[in-house]
C-alpha positions as CSV (number, residue, x, y, z in Angstrom):
1,X,61.8,146.3,151.2
2,X,65.1,145.8,149.4
3,X,66.7,148.8,147.4
4,X,68.6,147.4,144.3
5,X,71.1,149.5,142.7
6,X,70.4,149.4,138.2
7,X,73.3,148.6,136.5
8,X,73.2,150.5,133.3
9,X,75.2,149.0,130.6
10,X,78.0,150.0,129.2
11,X,76.7,150.3,125.5
12,X,73.9,152.4,127.2
13,X,76.5,154.6,129.3
14,X,78.8,155.0,126.1
15,X,75.4,155.9,124.0
16,X,74.2,158.8,126.5
17,X,77.7,160.1,126.7
18,X,77.9,160.2,123.1
19,X,74.3,162.1,122.4
20,X,75.6,164.8,125.5
21,X,78.6,165.8,123.7
22,X,76.8,165.8,120.4
23,X,73.9,168.2,122.2
24,X,77.1,170.0,123.7
25,X,78.7,170.8,120.4
26,X,75.6,171.8,118.6
27,X,74.8,174.0,121.5
28,X,78.1,175.4,121.3
29,X,77.9,175.9,117.6
30,X,74.8,177.8,117.7
31,X,75.6,180.2,120.4
32,X,79.0,181.1,119.3
33,X,77.9,184.5,119.0
34,X,77.4,185.1,122.2
35,X,79.8,182.5,123.8
36,X,83.3,183.8,122.1
37,X,83.1,187.5,123.2
38,X,81.9,185.9,126.7
39,X,84.6,183.6,126.5
40,X,87.8,186.1,125.5
41,X,86.1,188.7,128.2
42,X,86.4,185.9,130.7
43,X,90.1,185.1,130.1
44,X,91.0,188.6,129.9
45,X,89.6,189.3,132.9
46,X,91.1,186.4,135.0
47,X,94.4,188.5,133.5
48,X,93.5,191.7,134.7
49,X,92.1,190.7,138.1
50,X,95.5,190.9,140.2
51,X,95.9,194.4,139.0
52,X,92.8,195.2,140.1
53,X,92.4,193.4,143.1
54,X,96.1,195.3,144.1
55,X,94.8,198.7,143.4
56,X,91.7,197.7,145.8
57,X,93.7,196.9,148.3
58,X,95.2,200.0,148.3
59,X,92.1,201.7,149.3
60,X,91.4,202.9,146.1
61,X,87.5,202.4,144.5
62,X,86.8,199.5,142.7
63,X,85.3,201.2,139.5
64,X,88.3,203.7,139.6
65,X,90.9,200.7,139.8
66,X,89.3,198.9,136.7
67,X,89.0,202.2,135.0
68,X,93.0,202.7,135.6
69,X,94.0,199.2,134.4
70,X,91.9,199.6,131.4
71,X,93.4,202.5,130.3
72,X,97.0,201.2,130.8
73,X,95.8,198.0,128.9
74,X,93.9,200.7,126.1
75,X,97.8,202.7,125.8
76,X,99.4,199.2,125.5
77,X,97.3,197.6,122.7
78,X,97.1,201.2,120.9
79,X,100.6,201.3,120.8
80,X,100.7,197.6,119.4
81,X,97.7,198.6,116.8
82,X,99.7,201.6,115.8
83,X,103.2,199.6,114.6
84,X,100.8,196.7,112.9
85,X,98.3,199.7,110.7
86,X,101.4,201.5,109.7
87,X,103.5,198.4,108.4
88,X,99.9,197.1,106.9
89,X,100.3,201.1,105.0
90,X,103.2,200.2,103.8
91,X,102.8,196.8,102.2
92,X,99.3,198.1,100.7
93,X,101.6,200.6,98.7
94,X,103.7,198.3,96.9
95,X,101.0,195.9,96.7
96,X,100.8,196.3,92.8
97,X,104.4,195.8,92.5
98,X,104.5,193.1,94.6
99,X,101.6,191.5,92.7
100,X,103.0,192.0,89.3
101,X,106.6,190.6,89.8
102,X,104.5,187.2,91.9
103,X,102.6,186.8,88.3
104,X,106.2,187.0,86.4
105,X,107.4,184.5,88.4
106,X,104.4,182.4,88.6
107,X,104.3,182.2,84.5
108,X,108.2,181.8,84.4
109,X,107.3,179.0,86.7
110,X,104.8,177.4,84.6
111,X,106.9,177.7,81.3
112,X,109.8,175.8,83.0
113,X,107.6,173.0,84.2
114,X,105.7,172.2,80.9
115,X,109.4,172.1,79.2
116,X,110.4,169.5,82.1
117,X,107.7,167.6,82.3
118,X,106.3,168.0,79.1
119,X,102.8,169.5,79.7
120,X,101.1,171.7,77.6
121,X,101.5,175.3,78.8
122,X,97.8,175.9,77.6
123,X,96.2,173.3,79.9
124,X,97.9,175.1,82.7
125,X,96.7,178.6,82.0
126,X,93.2,177.2,81.2
127,X,93.1,175.6,84.6
128,X,94.4,178.9,86.3
129,X,91.5,180.8,84.5
130,X,88.9,178.2,85.8
131,X,90.4,178.8,89.1
132,X,90.4,182.6,88.5
133,X,86.6,182.3,87.7
134,X,85.6,180.6,90.5
135,X,87.3,183.0,92.6
136,X,85.3,185.7,90.8
137,X,82.1,184.2,91.0
138,X,82.7,184.1,95.0
139,X,83.1,187.5,95.0
140,X,79.7,188.1,94.7
141,X,79.3,186.4,98.7
142,X,80.9,190.1,99.5
143,X,77.5,191.2,101.3
144,X,78.2,188.1,103.9
145,X,81.5,188.9,104.2
146,X,80.5,192.4,105.3
147,X,78.0,191.0,107.8
148,X,81.0,188.8,108.9
149,X,83.2,191.9,109.4
150,X,80.3,194.1,111.1
151,X,79.7,190.8,113.8
152,X,83.5,190.8,114.1
153,X,83.2,194.3,114.9
154,X,80.2,193.8,117.3
155,X,82.4,191.3,119.2
156,X,85.0,193.3,119.4
157,X,83.1,196.5,121.0
158,X,81.4,193.6,123.2
159,X,84.8,192.1,124.6
160,X,85.7,195.6,126.6
161,X,82.1,195.8,128.2
162,X,81.9,192.2,129.2
163,X,85.6,192.6,130.9
164,X,84.8,196.0,132.8
165,X,81.2,193.9,134.1
166,X,83.4,190.7,135.1
167,X,85.8,192.7,136.6
168,X,83.4,194.9,138.3
169,X,80.9,191.9,139.9
170,X,83.8,189.5,140.4
171,X,82.9,189.1,144.0
172,X,79.3,188.4,143.2
173,X,80.3,185.5,140.5
174,X,82.8,184.2,143.3
175,X,80.5,183.6,145.8
176,X,77.4,182.8,143.6
177,X,80.1,179.8,142.4
178,X,80.7,178.7,146.2
179,X,77.0,178.5,147.0
180,X,76.3,176.3,144.0
181,X,78.1,173.6,146.1
182,X,77.3,172.0,149.4
183,X,80.0,173.0,152.4
184,X,81.7,169.7,152.6
185,X,82.5,170.7,148.8
186,X,84.2,173.9,149.3
187,X,87.9,173.4,149.9
188,X,87.9,171.4,146.6
189,X,85.6,173.7,144.9
190,X,88.2,176.4,146.2
191,X,91.2,174.4,144.9
192,X,89.8,174.2,141.6
193,X,88.8,177.9,141.2
194,X,92.4,179.2,142.1
195,X,94.1,176.7,140.4
196,X,91.8,177.6,137.2
197,X,92.8,181.3,137.6
198,X,96.7,180.4,138.3
199,X,96.6,178.4,134.9
200,X,95.4,180.7,132.9
201,X,96.9,183.6,134.4
202,X,100.1,182.3,133.8
203,X,99.4,180.3,130.4
204,X,98.5,183.6,129.1
205,X,101.5,185.6,130.6
206,X,103.7,183.1,129.2
207,X,102.1,183.5,125.5
208,X,102.4,187.0,126.0
209,X,106.5,186.6,126.6
210,X,106.7,184.5,123.9
211,X,105.1,186.3,121.7
212,X,107.7,189.1,122.2
213,X,110.3,187.1,121.9
214,X,109.1,185.2,118.9
215,X,108.3,188.5,117.0
216,X,112.0,190.0,118.2
217,X,113.3,187.1,116.4
218,X,111.6,186.6,113.1
219,X,112.0,190.3,112.3
220,X,115.2,190.3,113.3
221,X,116.3,187.4,111.2
222,X,114.0,188.9,108.4
223,X,115.9,192.3,108.7
224,X,119.5,190.9,108.8
225,X,118.3,188.8,105.3
226,X,117.4,191.8,103.7
227,X,113.7,191.0,103.5
228,X,110.9,193.6,103.1
229,X,108.0,194.2,106.0
230,X,110.2,192.6,108.0
231,X,108.5,194.0,111.3
232,X,104.5,192.9,110.5
233,X,106.0,189.8,109.1
234,X,107.4,188.6,112.4
235,X,104.4,190.0,114.4
236,X,102.3,187.6,111.7
237,X,104.6,184.8,112.5
238,X,104.3,185.2,116.6
239,X,100.4,185.5,116.3
240,X,100.3,182.7,114.0
241,X,102.9,180.5,116.5
242,X,100.4,180.9,119.3
243,X,98.1,178.2,117.3
244,X,99.8,174.7,118.0
245,X,102.2,173.2,115.1
246,X,99.5,174.8,112.4
247,X,100.4,177.9,112.6
248,X,104.4,177.8,112.3
249,X,103.7,176.0,108.9
250,X,101.4,178.9,107.8
251,X,104.5,181.5,109.0
252,X,107.1,179.7,107.3
253,X,105.3,179.3,104.1
254,X,104.4,183.2,104.2
255,X,107.9,184.0,104.8
256,X,109.1,181.7,101.8
257,X,106.6,183.4,99.6
258,X,107.7,186.7,100.2
259,X,111.3,185.8,99.8
260,X,110.2,184.3,96.8
261,X,109.0,187.9,95.6
262,X,110.9,190.3,97.0
263,X,114.1,188.6,97.0
264,X,115.2,185.5,95.1
265,X,114.4,181.7,94.9
266,X,118.0,181.3,97.1
267,X,116.4,183.2,99.6
268,X,113.4,180.9,100.5
269,X,116.2,178.3,101.9
270,X,117.8,181.1,104.4
271,X,114.2,182.0,105.4
272,X,113.5,178.7,105.8
273,X,116.8,178.1,107.8
274,X,116.2,180.8,109.8
275,X,112.8,180.0,110.7
276,X,113.8,176.6,111.8
277,X,116.4,177.9,114.2
278,X,114.0,180.3,115.6
279,X,111.3,177.2,116.0
280,X,114.2,175.4,117.5
281,X,114.7,177.7,120.3
282,X,111.2,178.4,120.6
283,X,110.3,174.7,121.2
284,X,113.1,173.7,122.9
285,X,113.7,176.9,125.3
286,X,111.1,179.3,125.5
287,X,108.2,177.0,125.5
288,X,109.2,174.4,127.9
289,X,110.6,177.6,130.4
290,X,107.3,179.9,129.8
291,X,104.6,178.4,128.6
292,X,104.4,174.7,128.7
293,X,105.5,174.4,132.2
294,X,101.9,176.6,132.5
295,X,99.6,173.8,130.8
296,X,100.6,170.8,130.2
297,X,98.6,169.2,127.0
298,X,100.1,166.7,124.6
299,X,100.8,167.3,121.5
300,X,98.0,164.8,119.9
301,X,95.0,166.3,122.0
302,X,96.4,170.2,120.9
303,X,96.3,169.5,117.4
304,X,92.5,167.7,118.0
305,X,91.7,170.9,120.0
306,X,92.9,173.6,117.6
307,X,90.6,171.8,114.7
308,X,87.8,171.6,116.7
309,X,88.2,175.0,117.8
310,X,88.2,175.8,114.5
311,X,85.3,174.0,112.7
312,X,83.1,175.2,115.9
313,X,84.2,178.9,116.2
314,X,86.7,179.6,113.2
315,X,89.7,181.6,114.2
316,X,88.9,182.6,117.7
317,X,88.3,179.3,118.2
318,X,91.9,177.7,117.5
319,X,93.1,180.7,119.9
320,X,90.9,179.4,122.8
321,X,91.2,175.9,122.4
322,X,94.5,175.0,124.1
323,X,93.1,177.3,127.1
324,X,90.1,175.9,127.6
325,X,91.8,172.3,127.0
326,X,93.7,173.6,130.0
327,X,91.1,174.3,132.2
328,X,89.4,170.7,131.2
329,X,92.1,168.9,132.2
330,X,92.5,171.2,135.3
331,X,88.9,169.8,136.5
332,X,89.8,166.4,135.1
333,X,92.6,166.2,137.5
334,X,90.6,167.1,140.8
335,X,87.8,164.6,139.9
336,X,88.8,160.8,141.1
337,X,86.6,159.7,138.7
338,X,87.6,161.7,135.6
339,X,91.4,161.7,136.6
340,X,92.5,159.1,133.7
341,X,90.8,161.4,131.1
342,X,93.0,164.2,132.7
343,X,96.1,161.8,132.6
344,X,95.1,160.9,129.0
345,X,95.3,165.0,128.1
346,X,98.1,165.3,129.9
347,X,102.5,165.1,128.3
348,X,103.4,162.3,130.8
349,X,104.9,159.5,128.6
350,X,104.7,156.1,130.6
351,X,107.7,154.0,130.0
352,X,107.4,152.4,127.0
353,X,108.6,149.0,128.3
354,X,107.3,148.1,132.0
355,X,109.5,145.3,133.6
356,X,107.4,143.3,135.7
357,X,108.2,143.1,139.9
358,X,109.4,139.4,139.6
359,X,111.9,140.3,136.7
360,X,113.2,143.3,138.8
361,X,113.5,140.9,142.1
362,X,115.3,138.3,139.8
363,X,117.7,141.0,138.5
364,X,118.9,142.3,141.7
365,X,119.5,138.8,142.6
């Protein structure tokens, strides 16, 4: 009896892939409350694992080693959180003054625009009144907002618990991954697991260094320009800068609005110039040396990943999108049939004009 391989038509394979991707993303969306803290915890555990492993090599009990690493990380986070809370308190104390000044500037701009473009000021005020009424009507959803806040607090509580458990059961999880595959694939699996850990560790360590440098540069520039709340704004800008491309636009918009309210319109130009210089340094020196060398994802798929992450998991998805995409690329690069997709995600640009070999020979002659 002759066995014949059944050839699945291309359109059928394409349809099955689309259905599989659709179901996969639906599952990611439905289970986001479970997966978001688990993914965050997994990434943090991978970053902390070398420290725990080093302590266990010193014959320290694994639970004690994890506890020591947790305490050190908690002290660092507590110090960072204290700085942010104090800066937020300063902003909240002067918020009424800032709000009043912003309203006066906004009213003056409306008057200037109505004169310059011959627009009835009453129409502008009516449009603003309508927008305010819609905003007030949306405040009825405050119950939903409290539910979202409660879910966020639950996630923040779950992440440390998950991190502790993942670090404690790391040997068990490590052996489990290897038992899933046959002995002939052990070498490739080991290589992929090692590369994944290295990529995540180096990428996140690189992000931490980039965050510190950019926050320092932002705060210094704003302090020199005399912009209030420079430290808080510098930290917020550095956090948003982690989100590729989109975060930078939001940061500079916040800086320019604060400069307009607290200083003058001229300072908006100064802030834009200073931020442009910082972004030039970040994009051409900091990222290539610290971050981009660890995770090479091209700009197109970085933006798509950030937008998709926001659609699936909101703000946490935006921060997780690039590390997860880097892991996907790593899997693609280690699988022969998926290597073209890994190449598509990477930032290796082929030459725009390819010279055929025969023309090269003619040129040599």
